[in-house]
DRENVEX-256799 format. One record per residue (C-alpha): x, y, z; residue in three letters. Coordinates in pm, whole numbers. Example, Ala and Ser with C-alpha at 12.3 -4.5 7.8 and 13.67 -1.06 7.14 Angstrom:
BEGIN
R / 1230 / -450 / 780 / Ala
R / 1367 / -106 / 714 / Ser
% end
This chain:
BEGIN
R / 11473 / 6410 / 8783 / Unk
R / 11563 / 6455 / 9142 / Unk
R / 11736 / 6782 / 9084 / Unk
R / 11421 / 6890 / 8878 / Unk
R / 11200 / 6809 / 9178 / Unk
R / 11433 / 6993 / 9414 / Unk
R / 11437 / 7296 / 9174 / Unk
R / 11056 / 7283 / 9147 / Unk
R / 11028 / 7277 / 9539 / Unk
R / 11272 / 7568 / 9569 / Unk
R / 11079 / 7765 / 9322 / Unk
R / 10735 / 7693 / 9483 / Unk
R / 10810 / 7798 / 9823 / Unk
R / 10888 / 8173 / 9749 / Unk
R / 10569 / 8217 / 9567 / Unk
R / 10361 / 8050 / 9837 / Unk
R / 10521 / 8280 / 10109 / Unk
R / 10497 / 8582 / 9891 / Unk
R / 10116 / 8527 / 9873 / Unk
R / 10098 / 8451 / 10245 / Unk
R / 10295 / 8760 / 10345 / Unk
R / 10107 / 8985 / 10108 / Unk
R / 9761 / 8861 / 10223 / Unk
R / 9870 / 8849 / 10590 / Unk
R / 9988 / 9210 / 10546 / Unk
R / 9683 / 9319 / 10369 / Unk
R / 9473 / 9216 / 10676 / Unk
R / 9693 / 9297 / 10960 / Unk
R / 9847 / 9631 / 10839 / Unk
R / 9522 / 9815 / 10855 / Unk
R / 9445 / 9647 / 11195 / Unk
R / 9775 / 9757 / 11324 / Unk
R / 9727 / 10111 / 11182 / Unk
R / 9381 / 10136 / 11336 / Unk
R / 9479 / 9985 / 11670 / Unk
R / 9797 / 10208 / 11682 / Unk
R / 9599 / 10518 / 11594 / Unk
R / 9325 / 10434 / 11843 / Unk
R / 9577 / 10377 / 12115 / Unk
R / 9764 / 10695 / 12032 / Unk
R / 9465 / 10912 / 12008 / Unk
R / 9315 / 10732 / 12301 / Unk
R / 9617 / 10815 / 12510 / Unk
R / 9620 / 11166 / 12407 / Unk
R / 9256 / 11221 / 12487 / Unk
R / 9290 / 11043 / 12825 / Unk
R / 9599 / 11247 / 12899 / Unk
R / 9410 / 11568 / 12812 / Unk
R / 9127 / 11452 / 13055 / Unk
R / 9373 / 11370 / 13317 / Unk
R / 9556 / 11704 / 13285 / Unk
R / 9220 / 11885 / 13318 / Unk
R / 9105 / 11686 / 13599 / Unk
R / 9425 / 11737 / 13801 / Unk
R / 9430 / 12100 / 13722 / Unk
R / 9072 / 12136 / 13840 / Unk
R / 9153 / 11944 / 14174 / Unk
R / 9459 / 12168 / 14218 / Unk
R / 9271 / 12482 / 14168 / Unk
R / 8993 / 12370 / 14391 / Unk
R / 9230 / 12277 / 14678 / Unk
R / 9411 / 12613 / 14633 / Unk
R / 9085 / 12779 / 14636 / Unk
R / 8980 / 12618 / 14979 / Unk
R / 9313 / 12678 / 15114 / Unk
R / 9277 / 13063 / 15010 / Unk
R / 8937 / 13062 / 15170 / Unk
R / 9080 / 12910 / 15492 / Unk
R / 9349 / 13188 / 15516 / Unk
R / 9103 / 13453 / 15452 / Unk
R / 8867 / 13311 / 15698 / Unk
R / 9126 / 13336 / 15961 / Unk
R / 9202 / 13690 / 15851 / Unk
R / 8842 / 13783 / 15873 / Unk
R / 8801 / 13637 / 16208 / Unk
R / 9103 / 13823 / 16338 / Unk
R / 8971 / 14132 / 16205 / Unk
R / 8696 / 14144 / 16472 / Unk
R / 8975 / 14190 / 16738 / Unk
R / 9087 / 14523 / 16601 / Unk
R / 8769 / 14712 / 16557 / Unk
R / 8782 / 14933 / 16880 / Unk
R / 9038 / 15190 / 16982 / Unk
R / 9269 / 15123 / 17265 / Unk
R / 9217 / 15302 / 17603 / Unk
R / 9446 / 15272 / 17909 / Unk
R / 9210 / 15038 / 18093 / Unk
R / 9092 / 14853 / 17792 / Unk
R / 9315 / 14552 / 17809 / Unk
R / 9069 / 14302 / 17979 / Unk
R / 8799 / 14373 / 17717 / Unk
R / 9041 / 14310 / 17433 / Unk
R / 9149 / 13989 / 17611 / Unk
R / 8797 / 13864 / 17612 / Unk
R / 8786 / 13930 / 17231 / Unk
R / 9103 / 13721 / 17183 / Unk
R / 8971 / 13438 / 17396 / Unk
R / 8657 / 13449 / 17188 / Unk
R / 8868 / 13431 / 16873 / Unk
R / 9052 / 13119 / 16977 / Unk
R / 8725 / 12951 / 17054 / Unk
R / 8595 / 13045 / 16705 / Unk
R / 8914 / 12973 / 16509 / Unk
R / 9079 / 12648 / 16609 / Unk
R / 9365 / 12703 / 16372 / Unk
R / 9493 / 13000 / 16587 / Unk
R / 9730 / 12871 / 16846 / Unk
R / 9815 / 13211 / 16990 / Unk
R / 9711 / 13568 / 16946 / Unk
R / 9888 / 13893 / 17043 / Unk
R / 9698 / 14234 / 17031 / Unk
R / 9933 / 14540 / 16980 / Unk
R / 9793 / 14891 / 17014 / Unk
R / 9855 / 15168 / 16760 / Unk
R / 10194 / 15264 / 16915 / Unk
R / 10346 / 14925 / 16875 / Unk
R / 10320 / 14803 / 17235 / Unk
R / 10187 / 14446 / 17316 / Unk
R / 9893 / 14490 / 17526 / Unk
R / 9745 / 14131 / 17532 / Unk
R / 9865 / 13784 / 17468 / Unk
R / 9643 / 13489 / 17467 / Unk
R / 9784 / 13119 / 17397 / Unk
R / 9635 / 12768 / 17390 / Unk
R / 9941 / 12640 / 17574 / Unk
R / 10089 / 12914 / 17780 / Unk
R / 9952 / 13158 / 18034 / Unk
R / 9767 / 13475 / 17917 / Unk
R / 9966 / 13785 / 17970 / Unk
R / 9801 / 14129 / 17982 / Unk
R / 9982 / 14468 / 17978 / Unk
R / 10330 / 14332 / 17898 / Unk
R / 10394 / 14660 / 17705 / Unk
R / 10656 / 14468 / 17474 / Unk
R / 10777 / 14703 / 17189 / Unk
R / 10661 / 14548 / 16854 / Unk
R / 10730 / 14834 / 16640 / Unk
R / 11021 / 14665 / 16474 / Unk
R / 10836 / 14341 / 16410 / Unk
R / 10760 / 14263 / 16039 / Unk
R / 10420 / 14145 / 16135 / Unk
R / 10331 / 14481 / 16287 / Unk
R / 10505 / 14712 / 16017 / Unk
R / 10372 / 14500 / 15722 / Unk
R / 10010 / 14483 / 15861 / Unk
R / 9997 / 14868 / 15908 / Unk
R / 10124 / 14928 / 15553 / Unk
R / 9891 / 14692 / 15368 / Unk
R / 9629 / 14596 / 15609 / Unk
R / 9723 / 14233 / 15663 / Unk
R / 10040 / 14021 / 15634 / Unk
R / 10111 / 13662 / 15590 / Unk
R / 10446 / 13544 / 15733 / Unk
R / 10673 / 13266 / 15624 / Unk
R / 10610 / 12906 / 15729 / Unk
R / 10818 / 12779 / 16029 / Unk
R / 10818 / 12456 / 16204 / Unk
R / 10795 / 12440 / 16580 / Unk
R / 10996 / 12163 / 16737 / Unk
R / 11102 / 12086 / 16374 / Unk
R / 10768 / 11920 / 16307 / Unk
R / 10447 / 12130 / 16318 / Unk
R / 10418 / 12389 / 16047 / Unk
R / 10323 / 12740 / 16180 / Unk
R / 10257 / 13089 / 16007 / Unk
R / 10211 / 13423 / 16141 / Unk
R / 9910 / 13622 / 16028 / Unk
R / 9886 / 13998 / 16108 / Unk
R / 9573 / 14200 / 16054 / Unk
R / 9548 / 14591 / 16118 / Unk
R / 9251 / 14772 / 16214 / Unk
R / 9068 / 15027 / 15997 / Unk
R / 9244 / 15293 / 16211 / Unk
R / 9597 / 15288 / 16341 / Unk
R / 9463 / 15356 / 16696 / Unk
R / 9273 / 15003 / 16670 / Unk
R / 9608 / 14845 / 16646 / Unk
R / 9727 / 14514 / 16500 / Unk
R / 9634 / 14144 / 16588 / Unk
R / 9914 / 13911 / 16534 / Unk
R / 9813 / 13529 / 16528 / Unk
R / 10020 / 13213 / 16527 / Unk
R / 9838 / 12981 / 16306 / Unk
R / 9886 / 12601 / 16313 / Unk
R / 9891 / 12484 / 15951 / Unk
R / 9824 / 12119 / 16049 / Unk
R / 9455 / 12201 / 16009 / Unk
R / 9516 / 12261 / 15639 / Unk
R / 9565 / 11877 / 15628 / Unk
R / 9165 / 11858 / 15654 / Unk
R / 9154 / 12057 / 15338 / Unk
R / 9416 / 11851 / 15169 / Unk
R / 9278 / 11518 / 15283 / Unk
R / 8940 / 11604 / 15148 / Unk
R / 9098 / 11627 / 14787 / Unk
R / 9053 / 11270 / 14645 / Unk
R / 9184 / 11216 / 14286 / Unk
R / 9069 / 10872 / 14192 / Unk
R / 9138 / 10596 / 14443 / Unk
R / 9499 / 10651 / 14533 / Unk
R / 9549 / 11016 / 14434 / Unk
R / 9547 / 11325 / 14652 / Unk
R / 9688 / 11671 / 14700 / Unk
R / 9987 / 11847 / 14894 / Unk
R / 10090 / 12195 / 14969 / Unk
R / 10433 / 12353 / 14979 / Unk
R / 10564 / 12705 / 15031 / Unk
R / 10781 / 12899 / 14792 / Unk
R / 11107 / 12765 / 14962 / Unk
R / 10985 / 12400 / 14896 / Unk
R / 10887 / 12327 / 15252 / Unk
R / 10601 / 12090 / 15261 / Unk
R / 10303 / 12246 / 15445 / Unk
R / 10035 / 11976 / 15412 / Unk
R / 10028 / 11619 / 15260 / Unk
R / 9767 / 11342 / 15279 / Unk
R / 10040 / 11162 / 15460 / Unk
R / 10083 / 11374 / 15776 / Unk
R / 10405 / 11203 / 15871 / Unk
R / 10580 / 11380 / 15594 / Unk
R / 10487 / 11712 / 15724 / Unk
R / 10572 / 11635 / 16077 / Unk
R / 10930 / 11557 / 15970 / Unk
R / 10983 / 11933 / 15923 / Unk
R / 11218 / 12057 / 15679 / Unk
R / 11360 / 11752 / 15492 / Unk
R / 11629 / 11829 / 15229 / Unk
R / 11543 / 11558 / 14993 / Unk
R / 11163 / 11648 / 15004 / Unk
R / 11257 / 12017 / 14967 / Unk
R / 11471 / 11948 / 14646 / Unk
R / 11210 / 11730 / 14501 / Unk
R / 10916 / 11986 / 14554 / Unk
R / 11145 / 12265 / 14402 / Unk
R / 11224 / 12049 / 14103 / Unk
R / 10844 / 11970 / 14056 / Unk
R / 10760 / 12336 / 14102 / Unk
R / 11006 / 12431 / 13818 / Unk
R / 10849 / 12142 / 13595 / Unk
R / 10484 / 12241 / 13654 / Unk
R / 10545 / 12598 / 13603 / Unk
R / 10702 / 12553 / 13262 / Unk
R / 10444 / 12288 / 13164 / Unk
R / 10113 / 12352 / 12993 / Unk
R / 9936 / 12040 / 13165 / Unk
R / 10020 / 11776 / 13412 / Unk
R / 10383 / 11636 / 13449 / Unk
R / 10525 / 11307 / 13542 / Unk
R / 10704 / 11310 / 13869 / Unk
R / 10789 / 11103 / 14184 / Unk
R / 10588 / 11123 / 14511 / Unk
R / 10751 / 10975 / 14823 / Unk
R / 10432 / 10821 / 14938 / Unk
R / 10259 / 10732 / 14592 / Unk
R / 10566 / 10661 / 14381 / Unk
R / 10553 / 10771 / 14004 / Unk
R / 10266 / 11023 / 13976 / Unk
R / 10109 / 11241 / 13737 / Unk
R / 10091 / 11602 / 13899 / Unk
R / 9923 / 11942 / 13839 / Unk
R / 9989 / 12259 / 14016 / Unk
R / 9795 / 12584 / 14120 / Unk
R / 9902 / 12875 / 14329 / Unk
R / 9733 / 12994 / 14643 / Unk
R / 9661 / 13371 / 14625 / Unk
R / 9822 / 13625 / 14871 / Unk
R / 10090 / 13364 / 14967 / Unk
R / 10366 / 13213 / 14771 / Unk
R / 10228 / 12861 / 14803 / Unk
R / 10170 / 12582 / 14559 / Unk
R / 9897 / 12319 / 14577 / Unk
R / 9980 / 11994 / 14381 / Unk
R / 9716 / 11731 / 14276 / Unk
R / 9876 / 11395 / 14209 / Unk
R / 9749 / 11062 / 14079 / Unk
R / 9968 / 10752 / 14056 / Unk
R / 10078 / 10623 / 13723 / Unk
R / 9915 / 10291 / 13789 / Unk
R / 9580 / 10445 / 13823 / Unk
R / 9610 / 10718 / 13587 / Unk
R / 9712 / 10495 / 13298 / Unk
R / 9490 / 10199 / 13392 / Unk
R / 9228 / 10277 / 13138 / Unk
R / 9501 / 10318 / 12874 / Unk
R / 9648 / 9983 / 12968 / Unk
R / 9311 / 9821 / 12961 / Unk
R / 9257 / 9967 / 12629 / Unk
R / 9594 / 9849 / 12498 / Unk
R / 9543 / 9507 / 12646 / Unk
R / 9201 / 9477 / 12466 / Unk
R / 9370 / 9614 / 12141 / Unk
R / 9655 / 9384 / 12170 / Unk
R / 9411 / 9084 / 12232 / Unk
R / 9198 / 9206 / 11939 / Unk
R / 9515 / 9231 / 11722 / Unk
R / 9647 / 8884 / 11830 / Unk
R / 9304 / 8726 / 11738 / Unk
R / 9287 / 8928 / 11420 / Unk
R / 9658 / 8839 / 11337 / Unk
R / 9568 / 8472 / 11399 / Unk
R / 9253 / 8507 / 11186 / Unk
R / 9450 / 8691 / 10924 / Unk
R / 9734 / 8410 / 10930 / Unk
R / 9472 / 8153 / 10893 / Unk
R / 9297 / 8333 / 10600 / Unk
R / 9638 / 8417 / 10437 / Unk
R / 9739 / 8057 / 10458 / Unk
R / 9408 / 7927 / 10317 / Unk
R / 9413 / 8179 / 10038 / Unk
R / 9777 / 8130 / 9964 / Unk
R / 9731 / 7754 / 9947 / Unk
R / 9422 / 7799 / 9727 / Unk
R / 9618 / 8050 / 9495 / Unk
R / 9929 / 7835 / 9461 / Unk
R / 9752 / 7519 / 9433 / Unk
R / 9645 / 7571 / 9065 / Unk
R / 9977 / 7734 / 8998 / Unk
R / 10151 / 7418 / 9121 / Unk
R / 9927 / 7203 / 8898 / Unk
R / 10010 / 7414 / 8603 / Unk
R / 10381 / 7386 / 8705 / Unk
R / 10367 / 7008 / 8732 / Unk
R / 10163 / 6984 / 8413 / Unk
R / 10413 / 7203 / 8224 / Unk
R / 10693 / 6992 / 8359 / Unk
R / 10525 / 6670 / 8233 / Unk
R / 10452 / 6834 / 7891 / Unk
R / 10824 / 6944 / 7889 / Unk
R / 10922 / 6593 / 7945 / Unk
R / 10736 / 6482 / 7634 / Unk
R / 10400 / 6384 / 7775 / Unk
R / 10211 / 6583 / 7519 / Unk
R / 9893 / 6380 / 7584 / Unk
R / 9876 / 6515 / 7948 / Unk
R / 9622 / 6779 / 8008 / Unk
R / 9608 / 7019 / 8311 / Unk
R / 9260 / 7001 / 8493 / Unk
R / 9186 / 7338 / 8659 / Unk
R / 8857 / 7499 / 8711 / Unk
R / 8926 / 7820 / 8892 / Unk
R / 8727 / 8040 / 8647 / Unk
R / 9003 / 8291 / 8622 / Unk
R / 9331 / 8368 / 8428 / Unk
R / 9503 / 8066 / 8571 / Unk
R / 9235 / 7849 / 8419 / Unk
R / 9281 / 8034 / 8103 / Unk
R / 9653 / 7986 / 8114 / Unk
R / 9605 / 7616 / 8178 / Unk
R / 9368 / 7602 / 7871 / Unk
R / 9628 / 7774 / 7660 / Unk
R / 9892 / 7526 / 7782 / Unk
R / 9665 / 7227 / 7696 / Unk
R / 9613 / 7374 / 7343 / Unk
R / 10003 / 7413 / 7313 / Unk
R / 10046 / 7061 / 7432 / Unk
R / 9799 / 6946 / 7173 / Unk
R / 9984 / 7141 / 6899 / Unk
R / 10308 / 6996 / 7032 / Unk
R / 10165 / 6646 / 7017 / Unk
R / 10057 / 6703 / 6661 / Unk
R / 10409 / 6842 / 6576 / Unk
R / 10572 / 6556 / 6748 / Unk
R / 10356 / 6303 / 6544 / Unk
R / 10425 / 6496 / 6231 / Unk
R / 10794 / 6502 / 6296 / Unk
R / 10786 / 6130 / 6379 / Unk
R / 10589 / 6059 / 6051 / Unk
R / 10848 / 6270 / 5853 / Unk
R / 11139 / 6107 / 6027 / Unk
R / 10976 / 5764 / 5927 / Unk
R / 10931 / 5883 / 5570 / Unk
R / 11268 / 6024 / 5532 / Unk
R / 11403 / 5679 / 5610 / Unk
R / 11260 / 5574 / 5284 / Unk
R / 11194 / 5886 / 5095 / Unk
R / 11400 / 6200 / 5026 / Unk
R / 11346 / 6485 / 5261 / Unk
R / 11156 / 6696 / 5012 / Unk
R / 10927 / 6396 / 4922 / Unk
R / 10861 / 6338 / 5300 / Unk
R / 10781 / 6699 / 5373 / Unk
R / 10571 / 6701 / 5067 / Unk
R / 10378 / 6391 / 5171 / Unk
R / 10327 / 6523 / 5530 / Unk
R / 10213 / 6869 / 5423 / Unk
R / 9977 / 6788 / 5127 / Unk
R / 9888 / 6411 / 5163 / Unk
R / 10038 / 6117 / 4977 / Unk
R / 9746 / 6078 / 4725 / Unk
R / 9810 / 6417 / 4579 / Unk
R / 10192 / 6461 / 4616 / Unk
R / 10291 / 6117 / 4492 / Unk
R / 10026 / 6050 / 4230 / Unk
R / 10207 / 5975 / 3904 / Unk
R / 10229 / 6270 / 3662 / Unk
R / 10439 / 6406 / 3391 / Unk
R / 10694 / 6673 / 3458 / Unk
R / 10988 / 6864 / 3309 / Unk
R / 11267 / 6727 / 3529 / Unk
R / 11647 / 6694 / 3533 / Unk
R / 11776 / 6352 / 3630 / Unk
R / 12115 / 6337 / 3777 / Unk
R / 12324 / 6012 / 3830 / Unk
R / 12641 / 5980 / 4049 / Unk
R / 12864 / 5679 / 4037 / Unk
R / 13209 / 5590 / 4165 / Unk
R / 13468 / 5456 / 3916 / Unk
R / 13659 / 5149 / 3986 / Unk
R / 13433 / 5058 / 4283 / Unk
R / 13367 / 4709 / 4148 / Unk
R / 13739 / 4626 / 4134 / Unk
R / 13786 / 4789 / 4471 / Unk
R / 13495 / 4593 / 4639 / Unk
R / 13626 / 4270 / 4505 / Unk
R / 13978 / 4320 / 4643 / Unk
R / 13919 / 4529 / 4975 / Unk
R / 13784 / 4382 / 5288 / Unk
R / 13431 / 4435 / 5376 / Unk
R / 13484 / 4693 / 5656 / Unk
R / 13688 / 4912 / 5424 / Unk
R / 13423 / 4877 / 5160 / Unk
R / 13152 / 4978 / 5418 / Unk
R / 13362 / 5259 / 5544 / Unk
R / 13425 / 5405 / 5202 / Unk
R / 13055 / 5375 / 5081 / Unk
R / 12939 / 5529 / 5411 / Unk
R / 13167 / 5824 / 5370 / Unk
R / 13050 / 5857 / 5017 / Unk
R / 12679 / 5849 / 5093 / Unk
R / 12730 / 6103 / 5369 / Unk
R / 12915 / 6363 / 5167 / Unk
R / 12698 / 6312 / 4857 / Unk
R / 12371 / 6320 / 5070 / Unk
R / 12467 / 6653 / 5219 / Unk
R / 12516 / 6798 / 4879 / Unk
R / 12193 / 6670 / 4756 / Unk
R / 12007 / 6819 / 5055 / Unk
R / 12181 / 7146 / 5019 / Unk
R / 12056 / 7190 / 4654 / Unk
R / 11713 / 7073 / 4728 / Unk
R / 11740 / 6771 / 4500 / Unk
R / 11511 / 6459 / 4554 / Unk
R / 11713 / 6136 / 4632 / Unk
R / 11514 / 5877 / 4444 / Unk
R / 11745 / 5580 / 4440 / Unk
R / 12083 / 5461 / 4552 / Unk
R / 12235 / 5118 / 4507 / Unk
R / 12605 / 5035 / 4581 / Unk
R / 12802 / 5322 / 4458 / Unk
R / 12523 / 5451 / 4217 / Unk
R / 12285 / 5737 / 4326 / Unk
R / 11995 / 5884 / 4141 / Unk
R / 11845 / 6231 / 4214 / Unk
R / 11575 / 6435 / 4052 / Unk
R / 11529 / 6812 / 4031 / Unk
R / 11200 / 7011 / 3980 / Unk
R / 10998 / 6729 / 4120 / Unk
R / 10809 / 6697 / 4341 / Unk
R / 10945 / 7037 / 4458 / Unk
R / 10965 / 7279 / 4180 / Unk
R / 11303 / 7450 / 4146 / Unk
R / 11334 / 7825 / 4192 / Unk
R / 11541 / 7859 / 3875 / Unk
R / 11593 / 7676 / 3554 / Unk
R / 11625 / 7289 / 3654 / Unk
R / 11926 / 7230 / 3431 / Unk
R / 12105 / 7537 / 3586 / Unk
R / 12023 / 7398 / 3938 / Unk
R / 12149 / 7045 / 3825 / Unk
R / 12476 / 7186 / 3702 / Unk
R / 12541 / 7353 / 4033 / Unk
R / 12452 / 7040 / 4218 / Unk
R / 12674 / 6830 / 3996 / Unk
R / 12985 / 7056 / 4021 / Unk
R / 12939 / 7083 / 4401 / Unk
R / 12912 / 6702 / 4419 / Unk
R / 13237 / 6654 / 4220 / Unk
R / 13428 / 6903 / 4435 / Unk
R / 13313 / 6728 / 4753 / Unk
R / 13365 / 6380 / 4642 / Unk
R / 13707 / 6447 / 4489 / Unk
R / 13830 / 6555 / 4843 / Unk
R / 13725 / 6209 / 4963 / Unk
R / 13904 / 6046 / 4659 / Unk
R / 14225 / 6215 / 4739 / Unk
R / 14197 / 6068 / 5094 / Unk
R / 14103 / 5721 / 4964 / Unk
R / 14391 / 5720 / 4705 / Unk
R / 14628 / 5811 / 4986 / Unk
R / 14504 / 5486 / 5149 / Unk
R / 14572 / 5286 / 4848 / Unk
R / 14210 / 5290 / 4712 / Unk
R / 14205 / 5358 / 4329 / Unk
R / 13860 / 5513 / 4288 / Unk
R / 13700 / 5803 / 4087 / Unk
R / 13378 / 5979 / 4056 / Unk
R / 13154 / 6064 / 3756 / Unk
R / 12841 / 6244 / 3722 / Unk
R / 12578 / 6270 / 3422 / Unk
R / 12257 / 6445 / 3404 / Unk
R / 11988 / 6520 / 3147 / Unk
R / 11672 / 6728 / 3125 / Unk
R / 11339 / 6618 / 2969 / Unk
R / 10994 / 6507 / 3034 / Unk
R / 10936 / 6204 / 3267 / Unk
R / 10663 / 6041 / 3470 / Unk
R / 10719 / 6097 / 3841 / Unk
R / 10545 / 5960 / 4127 / Unk
R / 10491 / 5684 / 4378 / Unk
R / 10586 / 5321 / 4287 / Unk
R / 10604 / 5016 / 4497 / Unk
R / 10356 / 4810 / 4699 / Unk
R / 10141 / 4851 / 5020 / Unk
R / 10421 / 4816 / 5272 / Unk
R / 10682 / 4997 / 5077 / Unk
R / 10684 / 5286 / 4832 / Unk
R / 10948 / 5477 / 4661 / Unk
R / 10927 / 5802 / 4465 / Unk
R / 11110 / 5789 / 4124 / Unk
R / 11113 / 5911 / 3766 / Unk
R / 11047 / 5688 / 3462 / Unk
R / 11128 / 5792 / 3100 / Unk
R / 11397 / 5823 / 2830 / Unk
R / 11562 / 6131 / 3018 / Unk
R / 11635 / 5874 / 3304 / Unk
R / 11802 / 5631 / 3090 / Unk
R / 11993 / 5908 / 2901 / Unk
R / 12122 / 6048 / 3239 / Unk
R / 12231 / 5706 / 3341 / Unk
R / 12421 / 5652 / 3015 / Unk
R / 12585 / 5991 / 3040 / Unk
R / 12702 / 5900 / 3389 / Unk
R / 12839 / 5567 / 3276 / Unk
R / 13043 / 5755 / 3007 / Unk
R / 13180 / 5998 / 3258 / Unk
R / 13539 / 5959 / 3365 / Unk
R / 13674 / 6056 / 3705 / Unk
R / 13607 / 6434 / 3763 / Unk
R / 13384 / 6462 / 3460 / Unk
R / 13018 / 6593 / 3453 / Unk
R / 12859 / 6485 / 3130 / Unk
R / 12538 / 6623 / 2968 / Unk
R / 12365 / 6625 / 2638 / Unk
R / 12366 / 6912 / 2412 / Unk
R / 12007 / 7008 / 2464 / Unk
R / 12062 / 6998 / 2845 / Unk
R / 12355 / 7238 / 2805 / Unk
R / 12155 / 7515 / 2652 / Unk
R / 12125 / 7807 / 2882 / Unk
R / 12411 / 7701 / 3116 / Unk
R / 12657 / 7956 / 2966 / Unk
R / 12784 / 8203 / 3102 / Unk
R / 12735 / 8043 / 3431 / Unk
R / 12940 / 7740 / 3336 / Unk
R / 13211 / 7665 / 3089 / Unk
R / 13078 / 7408 / 2843 / Unk
R / 13324 / 7189 / 2631 / Unk
R / 13159 / 7002 / 2346 / Unk
R / 13280 / 6644 / 2314 / Unk
R / 13111 / 6576 / 1989 / Unk
R / 12869 / 6293 / 1898 / Unk
R / 12868 / 5972 / 2082 / Unk
R / 12682 / 5641 / 2042 / Unk
R / 12503 / 5564 / 2356 / Unk
R / 12398 / 5214 / 2439 / Unk
R / 12027 / 5154 / 2416 / Unk
R / 11945 / 5465 / 2210 / Unk
R / 11873 / 5431 / 1828 / Unk
R / 12004 / 5781 / 1759 / Unk
R / 12334 / 5940 / 1851 / Unk
R / 12360 / 6228 / 2089 / Unk
R / 12604 / 6521 / 2103 / Unk
R / 12767 / 6515 / 2443 / Unk
R / 12909 / 6816 / 2634 / Unk
R / 13131 / 6840 / 2951 / Unk
R / 13092 / 7095 / 3218 / Unk
R / 13453 / 7191 / 3283 / Unk
R / 13412 / 7429 / 3562 / Unk
R / 13178 / 7692 / 3711 / Unk
R / 13253 / 8037 / 3624 / Unk
R / 13343 / 8306 / 3880 / Unk
R / 13000 / 8448 / 3814 / Unk
R / 12830 / 8134 / 3903 / Unk
R / 13038 / 8081 / 4226 / Unk
R / 12941 / 8421 / 4351 / Unk
% end
């Protein structure tokens, strides 16, 4: 019983967990799919917005720097409007001074005439020089300005800290000369500092060689040419030029940032707009946190729901399982009480019906077993199937009555001990009973070593009753003769004779209220008994009328007329010597 309970427990858990996992997955899987897709598409959309925003900021900053450079160029163009004359230095000096006042970014201005000689130099930090006549014809600023109208020089750092750039502007005529200005690029910091990307983002500018020109943190610019910064900017430049949107990079000030780039026209500068990761992905993180919280709450709800549903689904199944176990243990009166209104309730109803049928079968089997203790198996089955009143009601029938009897049993029982007698008679009844059952004969009576059986009542024979009786008699002789051989080896001198006769007899129930037997009454019974009494060991005796129809299945030996006790007439007896090969097959 304990092992059965353990087996029941081990079988119940997987079903519960299967239901739980299936229901939990059915609720959480769509939530996870929805939350994951929302997070992914939300990230992609937000990243696209960030890319667009950073690119706009970089483009706007590049445009303002471009405007700044062109503003300086346009202001310088006013100083090269007039032709140079030998005594025109002072007037050009006043133009240069006015330019310095109007353009704070210019730290120094040199005016060169059309022949390439420096005529005026005005500086914010040095003394003004007029008429120096320094030859500037080989300067890049002079030559490039004459060829293209204006020129932007490379970025240099004075005192390895402040970024400067030369800008040269030529007049409309060669005779107007060229203005060459040293522009302090620190003022571009005003442009860069005005670029605000979120709360912690900003912009910075670098030239084509990776030198930092302007940054929201001016201290980075004042360091001058820093190799590590230059390597970072060059790698960032390569990454942004090959990318369609913003790239993830490292900013010395802001740490990990998302950056986009745009180029300043006319100069090989790049403007970068950057936004720290923490701020850039803060909305995504907030969305993910909300989604995770939603998923956790949803998963908890799904787990509770799956637990309740799994329990609700497995509870009736466990009830069915326990009910089936009790019915399987023989409690056929047990009924499974389930009212789920579904297939499980229908299953329980079917099991209850089955239990009812099993109970009926059990009662029937018990009744038959009780009947078989007093009646032959055929009579017991007949009583159970059709009812005692009809089956056992006395009636006349054409039957064959067979008697079996041991020879020498009276002498044996008077000399042998009781245990030997009991053993012999038990072995005899067991062997003979098997043969009677095998040939569907009805055992009506046994007393001591005598046994009476009837064929064709109450169960009709499928063939001629005397032919069936002959087969039964020969089989009984063969079986009991095996026992006799054993008994004689033990010193028991016993034999076995059989006699049967066919005729009309009254068959039915006989007895009293507490005990009934099924038997046959008539001359045929007495005749069969007398035939058995005359049979020697190994003989099967029948009357001549009964022998009719047994050939060619059996070899019949006529013994002649004998006088049988109790009968007023004489009978011609026959002996069945053996069954033919045809009958054995």
